[in-house]
N, C-alpha and C positions, 0 to 999 in steps of 0.2 A: 560656869554655874558654882556658887558656893553651897556647902553643905552643913546643916544644922548640926546639933550634937547628935547627928544620926547621918543619913544622908542627905541633909538640908543642902542642895547644892544651889548656889547662886548663879545665875543666868546673867550678871547685869549689863543688860544691853547699852552700856555707857556709850556716850556720844562718841568716843574716840573709836568705835567698832572693834578694833583689835589692838590699835596702838594701844590699838588693841586689834524575838525570835519564835519561837512556837508560840501557836494560841495557848493563852493562859489567862488567869485572872490578873485583876490589877497588881501589879509587883509590889512586894512589902519588903523591901530591903531590911537587913538587919540594922537596928539601931543602937546608938551609943555614941559618947563624945570622940570616940577613935575612929569611927566610920570613915571609910574612903569615898573619893569622889567616884570611884568605879562602881559603887553600889548604886550609882543614879544613871548609869548608861541606858540608853533606849537602842533597841536593835532592830533590823527589819522583821516584820510580823509580829512584833510584841503586841499584847493585847492590853488595852486600858478601859476599864467599864465593860469588858466582854468585847469590845470592838477588836478585831486582828488588825494589826498594821495601823493602829489609830494615829501614830507619828510616823510612818513612811512617807507624808506628803512635807516633812520639814527638810528643807533645804540648807546645804551649805555652800555658802557663796565666796570664791575667790577671785580677788579682782586688782586690777592695777590702776594706781592714778599717779599724777606727775609727783606725788610725795612719795611712792614706794607701793609695796603690794600688802593688801588688806584682807579680812575675812569679815563677814557678816553671817546671818542667817535669814531665812525666808520660808514661806508657806504657799504651797502650790494650791491653786483654786480650782474648784470644780471644773472640768473640761480637759484639763492637762495642758492647757497652752501659756498659762500665766502664772508668775510669781509675785506675791506682795511681799515687800520689804520695807525699810526704813527709807526715807529720802536720803538721809546722810550717807548711805550704803550705795547710793545712784546715781549722785549728781555730778561726779566727775571721774567716770572711770572710762580706761581706753579698751581693755578687753576683761571679760568676766566669764567664769565656769561656775555651773551650777550643777551640785551633786545630791543627789537622793540616795537613801539607804547606805549612808557613809557609816561604816563600822569598821574598828580594827584597821583603819589607814586606807580603806579603800571603798570605792562606791557601786551602787549595784545599776544607777543610771546616772548619766552625764549628760548635761545640755550646754549651750554657750547662749549669750545675749549679745546682740549687736548694739553699738552706742545708741543708734537710733530708734531701738526698741526699748528704752528705758522711760517710762513716762512718770516725771516727778510731779507731785501736786503742785499747781502752778502758785500756790500760796507760801510755797516754802522758801525760805530767806536765811536759813540757817540757825534760827531761834528754834530751841527743841521744844519749848512748852506752849506753841501756839495751836497745836493740833493739826500741824500740816507735815509732820514728819513721816510722810507715808509716799511709796512709789510702786508702780508696776512695773514688772518686767515681762516681755514677751519671750518666749523661749524660741530658739532657732527650729524646734520640733515639737510636736505634741508629745506629753509623757503618757504611755499607756501602761497599764498593769498596777497603777498606784492611784489610789482615789484622792482627788483633791478636795478642798474644805469648802463646806458652805459657809456663807456668812450670817453673824448675829445680826439683827436688826433691832435690837433693843439695847436700852441703858442697862449694863449689867453691874453696876456698883451694888456691893454687898454680896456678890456670887463668888464662890470658889472657884479657880480656875486652874487648869494644866498647863504648864510653861514648857517649852523645849527649845533647844538651839544648840550651836557648834561652838559655844564659846569656851573662854578659861575656866578653870574651876579652884576651889579650895574649900575647906571646911569653914563654917562660919564664925568659928571661935578661935580661929588661929590669926595672930597679929601680923600677917603678912599678905603680899598682893596675890592676886590670882594669878593662874600660872598655866601653861599649856602641857604641864606634866601628863595628863589624860586627854589629850587634843585628838587622838585618834578615834574619838568617839563623841556622839553626841549625849547630851545629858537632859534631865527633866526634873520637875519638882512641882509644888503647888502652892498657891497663896491665894489671898482675896482682894478683889478690887475694894479699896475703902473709900474711895471718893474722887471726884473729878477736880482736875488741877483748879479749873476757874473757881469753884466753890471755895476749895483750899485756899487760893490765893487771896480770894477777896475777905478773907480774916486774917491771913498770914502776913499780906505786905502791909496794911495799915499798922500793925503790931511792929512788924521788923522795921518799918521806916523806909522801905525801898521797894521798887517794883513796878511794874506798869499798872495805872488805874485807868486805862480806856478799856473798857469791854469789848472793843473792836478787835484788840489784840488776840482775842480766843475765836473770831469769827470762823477760821478754817475749820475747826473741829474740835472734839474733846479729846483729852487726855487722863486715863486713869492713873491713878496713884495707889502705891501699895507700901507697907513697910515690912522688914524683916523681922518678925517676932521670934522670942523664944521663950514664950509662956509667962514673962514676967511684966508687970506694969512700967518698970522702969526703962525698958527697951521698946515699949509701945510708942514708938515716935510720934505716929500721926495722932493716936489717942491723947498723947500729952500736950501736942501743940494744940489740939481742939480744946482743952480744958484753960489754957493760959490765954487765947485768943477769942474765945466765944464761938468757934466754930461749930456749926449744927451737926457735923457728920459723927459718926459712932466708928470706933475701931476696936477689934477685939484682941487679945493677945497672940493669936496664931493658930496654926493647924496642929501644933505639935511636932513630932519628928519628921513630918512630911513638908514643913515649911521651907521655902526656897526663895532665891532671888537671882535676876539675871546678872551677868558680869560681861567683862568686855569680850567683844565677837559674838554675842548673843544678839546685838542691835539688828532689828528686822525680823527676829523670830517670831513664833507665835504664842499667843495666850488663847486657850481653848476653854469654854464652858460647854457643860453638859446639859442637853437639852430633854433627856429621858430616853433617846434612842441613838444619839450621835453626838460628837464633838463638833462644835461650831467655832469658826475663827472669831474672836471677839477683840484682840488687841494686837499692836505690833509694837515688840519692843523698841524703847526709844532712848532713854536716859536713866542714869544713876546719881543719886545725891546722898553725901555722908550724912549721917544722923547728928554729930556733933555740929556740922555747920548749919543744918537745917533748924537745930534746937538753939544754937547760941545766938542766933539774930532775935529771938523772942526770950530770951534771958534764962532758958533751960541749960542744963548740963547733964553729964552722964547717959547721952543718947547712942552711944556707940561704944560696943565692948571691943572693937579692934580697930582703931584708926588707919592703921597701914593698909587695911584689907578693905578695900572700896565696896565689897559687897558682903559685910559681916553684918551681925545681928544690931538692930537699931537703925540700920540705912534704908533708903527710900529708893523707889523706882518709878518711872513713867511709862506708860504705852499708850500710843495712839488709838483711840478707839474706833474700833470698825462701824458701829452704827451710825457715826456722824458722817461717814463717807459711802454708804452704800451706793448711792446714786451715782457718784463719781466713778467709782469701782466699775459699776454696771455700764456706765458709759464708755469707758475706756476699754473693757473686755466684750462689748457687745458684738455679737455675731448673728447676722441674720439668717433666718430660719430658710431651709431649701426653697420654701414658697416666696419668700421675700426676694431671695435672689433671682427668682425666675421672673418677678415681677419688675424688678431693676432691670434685667436683661432687655425684657420687653420694651420697658420705657425707653433704653438707650438706643434700641433698634429703630422705635419709632421716630425717635429725635434724628438718629441717622439718616432716616428717609426723609423726613421734612427738610433736613437741611440739604439732602442731595436734590430736592425738588425745587428748592429755592435758588440753589445755584444753577441749576438746568434753566429756570425761569429768566435767570439774570443774564444767561450767557448770548 
């Protein structure tokens, strides 16, 4: 994650993945242009909006693929058996370790995922903006003592969200890539869901002269888009693009010194919205997009304050929207109630008896 002129950390869940305490009120780090990523660390038991351990269910994923070793992030679901992550983090691994409460280089809880226990969305084809960049991991044993997240079932465009992950970090105003200098910790920050990508692209692509024009491209699900604002109109990339393309969405100039964005290694991590009493999982980090690249195609310039930094002011990020996958998630993670198991077993017993009777009558 990158940090604004304070602790604005950016968690840029870029497609490359990695090639990427005690109860208290919501932490308010010291702000200023020289703020360090260490100001944005989250630790086991830390409270957000009065919820102790609100980010304890955020997982660090370490895994091996034919190309090498990688890192991503994820979110524990209610019940403790499953973790939600990005499809591009789970579609080709040979082994995976999942760690919770990772702080100062060590984890409080560790689980593993077998290759056959990763369920990647059936529509995933490697395209990051179709809304299919989502996967479910079944852990080798249930996690207890950590509360998993419930799902947001609503379209949360316009809402502020809390993001978290275990990716690279840097300050948003530094013109150098994010790095692992503070990699022994997880990091958090805030942003706002500005628009879903299908609506954005319906205006953007005709103006840019490229991109898919088939609505079925977005059939798998929705993707939330956010930009990394620094309080100025010049770096309000999504807002500027709306003005020149006729986009109907609105985009403010940010949340001040708590504004943040995802970075490499945050892929699969969670975006959480507050419902008044608890944090709900609303988005899964998927991709990042340079501000100058996004603006250049529609005739704009000056949308990126640090081009070498993939998560700097003016850059964009996308997260797969949970509300568009609730039914799929519930289907994959469904566990019959004890009464259902009893009925299933009784049914199987009757089938077995009937089969024995048929076999007897045929002998």
